[in-house]
C-alpha positions in Angstrom: 28.8 24.7 29.9 28.6 22.0 32.6 31.0 21.8 35.4 32.6 18.4 35.7 31.7 16.4 38.8 35.4 15.9 40.0 35.9 19.7 40.0 32.7 20.3 41.9 33.7 17.6 44.5 37.2 19.0 44.8 35.9 22.5 45.7 33.3 21.0 48.1 36.0 19.0 49.9 38.3 22.0 50.0 35.6 24.2 51.5 34.7 21.7 54.2 38.4 21.0 55.0 39.1 24.7 55.3 36.2 25.3 57.6 37.2 22.4 59.8 40.7 23.7 60.1 39.5 27.2 61.0 37.3 25.8 63.7 40.2 23.8 65.2 42.4 26.9 65.3 40.1 29.0 67.4 40.0 29.0 71.2 36.9 29.5 73.3 38.6 32.0 75.5 40.7 34.8 74.0 44.0 35.7 75.6 43.8 38.7 78.0 45.3 42.1 77.0 47.8 43.6 79.4 48.7 47.2 80.0 52.2 48.6 80.3 52.2 47.7 84.0 51.3 44.1 83.4 47.7 44.4 84.6 44.8 43.1 82.5 42.9 45.8 80.6 39.5 46.5 82.2 36.5 47.5 80.1 35.4 50.3 82.6 38.7 52.1 82.7 40.1 54.9 80.4 43.2 54.1 78.4 45.3 56.1 76.0 47.2 54.5 73.1 50.6 56.0 72.3 53.2 54.9 69.8 55.9 52.5 71.1 58.3 54.2 68.7 59.7 57.4 70.1 59.2 60.4 67.7 56.8 58.5 65.4 54.5 61.6 65.3 51.4 59.5 65.5 49.9 61.3 68.4 47.6 59.9 71.0 44.5 57.8 70.2 41.4 57.7 72.3 38.5 55.3 72.0 36.0 58.1 72.8 35.0 60.9 70.4 37.4 63.8 70.0 36.7 67.5 70.3 38.4 68.3 67.0 
């Protein structure tokens, strides 16, 4: 079964338009991440993630391996 030319062209144009819009929506520099004190997060420092919801029971998360 052959695919009609208009359908093929439609999907080609849709793909190109979607890629073009995705490129326009990106920025070359990502926004900085801030800690609880308003300072930018540094790659050479140790941070702990805790739940912002009190009593959530999620525990702490570390980016390094755990001893468990």
